[in-house]
N, C-alpha and C positions, 0 to 999 in steps of 0.2 A: 695707293701702294705702287711702288716702283720696282721694276725688276733689277736684279743686280747686273752690273756692267761686265761685259766680256771683251776680249781682244777685238772681236768683230765690231764692237760699238765704237772703237777708238779710231781717230784719224792717224795716218802716218805723220811723221814730223813734217814732211814736205806739204802734205795736204793741209795740215793744221796751220802752217805758215800762211797759206793762202786764205784760209777761212777764219783765222783767229780774231780779227777785228769784229766781224759780224757775230761770231759765236760769243765773244766777250760782251758785246752790247746786249745780246739776248739774255745772257746770264745776269748782267747788272740790272736790267729791267725786271727780271724775275725776282731778284733778291730784294727789291724795294718792298714788296709785300710779304717777305719771309723773315723780316728782321723785327725784333721786339726790343725796345729799350726799357730797362727797368731802372728808372732814375737816370742820372747823368753818366754813370760810370760802368754799368753792366749792360751788355748788348748780347742778345742771342740771335744767331743766324740759324734758321731751321733748314736743314739740308734736304735735298731730294736728288733724284738721279741726275738732273742737269747740273746742279751745283757741284756734285761730286765728279761728274764727267769733266767739267771745267778744271777742277783742282788736279785731276789726274793728267789731263792734257798739258797743263802748265808745268807740272813736275817733269813730265817726259821732255818737254821743250827745254826747260832750264837745265836739267841734268843731261840732256842729249841722250836719252835712253832709247835704244832701239832693239836690244836683245830680248828675246821672248821671255826668258826667265825673269829678267828685271822688270819687264812690263807687267808680268803676272804678279810680281811682288807689290807693285804699286796698286794693282787692282785689289789684292788681298788686304792691303793697308786701308784703302779708302772705301771699299764696298760696304763694310759694316756701318758706315754713316748714312746709308740709304734706308729710309723707312720701309717696313715690311708688312704693313696692314693694320695693326692695332697699336702702333707707336708713332711717336714723333722723335726725330733725332736732331740735335742742335750742337753747334759750336758756341760756347759761351766765352765772351771776351771781357776782361776787366780793363777799362781804358781810362788812363789819366795822362794828361799831356806832359806834366812836369815829372821828371824822373824821381825826385825826392818825394813828391806826393804819392806816386805809384808805389814806391818802395814802402812807405809808411802804411798805405792802404793794404797792400798784399800781406803785411805782417799782422794786420788786424782782421783780415777777411778769411782766415783759415777756416775751412769747412763751408764756405759760402755756397759752393756748387751743390752741396747736399741739401741746402736750405731753400733752393728754388722750387717753386711748385706751380702746377697748373690745376685749376679747379673748374670743372665743367658743371654748370648749374649747381644743384645741391649735392652732387656726388662728393665723395671723399677727395681730398687733395691728392694729387699724384706728384710724388717726388722722384727725381731722376736716379737712374743707375749711372754712375759717373766713371769716366776715365778707365774704361775696360781694357785699354791698350797698355797703360802704365800709370804708376803713381805720379801725381802732379803736385804734391805738397810735402813740405818738410815740417819739422817742429816749429820753425821760425817764420815760414811764409807759405802762401799758396801761389800757384801759378797764375799768370794772367790769361791763360787759355785752358779751357776744360771742354771735354766732349761728353755729351749726355744723351740718355735715352729715356723717354717717358712712355711707360706702358699703360694702356687704357683697357677697360672692359668694353664689350660690344655696346652696352647701354650708354656708356660715356661717349663712345664714338658716334652713336646715333644722335644723341643730344647735341654734340659738337657740330655735326653736319647739318642739323636741323635748326641752327642758329640760336641755340641756348646761350645764355651769358657765360662767357669764359673769362675767368680771372687768372692772372699770373702774378706771382709775387716772390719776395725774398723774406724769409724768416730768420734773419741773422741780426744779432743785437747791434752790430756796427752799421748795418745798412738795410733797415727795414723798408720794404716797398710793396705796393700792390697797385695793379692797373687792371682795367677791363680791356680785353683784346678788341681792337677795332674790327669792323666787319670785313674789310678787304683782306686783312691778315688772316682772320678766321676762315674766310672762304678759300684763300690760297693754301693754308695748312690743312683744311678739310680734304683737299684733293689727295693728300698723302694717305688717306684711309681708303680710297676707292680704287 
C-alpha cells in the first residue's frame, strides 16, 4: 500500500531538472516488473506511488506548472492511480504499430477493458472497475488507453502474497488471452498490498 502524494513529496521544477535523469532511470527499472503483456497488443502497467510521482513530475515539467492550485490539480488527477491496500491499479494500453491495424482493432475491442481479469489461486476472477475519471469508448470504438482498479478480498491478497498461482487474462471474443503471472511481477505487485 502506498500513501497518496502531497505537494511536500514533489520536487520543484529546478530540483527536478537536476534529478530527472536519475529519477527516470529508477522508475524505468521499477516498471520492468510492473508490466504485464496480454498477448501482443495489450499491456498493463501497474501503478504505484513512484510511477505516479514520476507522471506528476513530468506533467509539471512539460506544462511548466508552479502555481499551488495547478499543482494540487495534478495531484488530484493522478493520486487515484495509487493502490490503497486491497487493490491493484493499472493503466491498460492497446498497442498496434500500424495506424490502420489499430483503428480496426479499436473498433472490434469495444468493452475489452471490462473483460480483463486477475484470478488468484481458486478464488473468483476479479474484473476491474474502469475509467472512473471519464468515459473512454463510443459506439464505434474503444480508446487505446484505459485506467483500471482491481479490488481483492483479504483472502485473495494473502494468497497473492504467499505465492499462489495468479492468472491474468482477457475474456473478449476478438482477443482471448490467458497467462500465469511470473514470480518477479507477482512479487513486485504484492508490495502494493503491504
